[in-house]
C-alpha positions in Angstrom: -12.5 25.5 -8.1 -10.1 22.7 -6.9 -9.0 20.1 -9.4 -8.7 16.6 -8.3 -6.5 14.0 -9.8 -8.0 10.5 -9.4 -5.9 7.3 -9.7 -7.9 4.0 -9.5 -6.3 0.7 -8.4 -8.2 -2.6 -9.0 -8.5 -4.8 -6.0 -10.1 -8.3 -5.7 -12.6 -7.1 -3.1 -13.2 -3.5 -4.0 -12.0 -0.6 -6.1 -10.0 2.3 -4.4 -9.8 5.9 -5.6 -6.9 7.9 -4.4 -7.5 11.5 -4.1 -4.8 14.2 -4.7 -6.6 16.9 -2.5 -9.0 15.6 0.1 -11.2 16.6 2.8 -11.4 15.7 6.6 -11.4 11.9 6.0 -8.1 11.9 4.1 -5.6 9.4 5.2 -2.2 8.4 4.0 -1.9 4.8 2.6 1.2 2.7 2.3 0.6 0.8 -0.8 2.3 -2.6 -1.5 2.9 -3.5 -5.1 3.7 -7.0 -6.2 3.6 -7.5 -9.9 0.4 -6.0 -11.3 -1.3 -6.3 -7.9 -1.6 -3.3 -5.4 -2.7 -3.6 -1.8 -3.2 -1.1 1.0 -0.5 -2.3 3.5 -1.3 0.3 6.2 -3.1 3.7 6.7 -2.0 6.6 8.7 -3.3 10.2 9.5 0.1 11.6 9.1 2.1 11.8 5.8 5.4 11.6 7.8 4.2 8.3 9.7 3.3 6.8 6.3 6.7 7.6 4.9 8.4 6.1 7.8 6.4 2.9 7.5 7.1 2.8 3.8 10.9 3.0 4.5 10.7 0.4 7.3 8.8 -2.1 5.0 11.5 -1.4 2.2 14.3 -2.2 4.6 12.6 -5.3 5.7 12.1 -6.6 2.1 15.7 -5.6 1.3 17.0 -8.0 4.0 15.1 -10.9 2.1 15.7 -9.5 -1.5 18.5 -12.1 -2.4 16.4 -15.0 -1.2 13.4 -13.7 -3.2 15.4 -13.4 -6.4 17.0 -16.8 -6.0 13.5 -18.4 -5.5 12.2 -16.4 -8.5 9.7 -14.4 -6.5 8.8 -10.9 -7.2 10.2 -8.3 -4.8 7.4 -6.0 -3.4 7.7 -2.2 -3.8 6.0 0.3 -1.5 4.6 3.8 -2.1 2.6 6.3 -0.2 -0.6 8.0 -1.5 -3.5 9.9 0.0 -6.7 7.8 0.3 -10.2 8.5 1.8 -11.5 6.3 4.6 -14.6 5.5 2.6 -12.5 4.0 -0.3 -10.9 1.3 2.0 -12.4 -2.2 1.5 -14.9 -3.2 4.2 -12.8 -6.0 5.7 -9.5 -4.4 5.2 -6.7 -5.4 7.6 -3.2 -4.2 7.6 -0.7 -6.2 5.5 2.5 -7.5 7.4 5.7 -6.2 5.8 6.8 -9.7 5.1 3.3 -11.2 4.8 4.0 -12.3 1.2 6.6 -14.8 2.6 3.9 -16.4 4.7 1.2 -16.5 2.0 -0.7 -13.5 3.5 -0.6 -11.4 0.3 -3.5 -13.2 -1.4 
């Protein structure tokens, strides 16, 4: 018997359930955290690709970190977690790394 750990994130459009051990439709999600909100920024089949994307997004945000702090905006954080394709919101689209600067977070 396989034990699964489920972590649930609340989203405005839907609710995602991240799965510790998955099946064939398991993907790796790069999650963007801004305050109490969490969004799926991008999805990959490979864990290594997701980690690379997370690191790239973190570097992009670091370049603007001073600006964000001076304007009293929260600095987004990024993480990687497994996700099932069926748990993605229907009209999900990738989130640009600096989309929060252009109002694309909401």
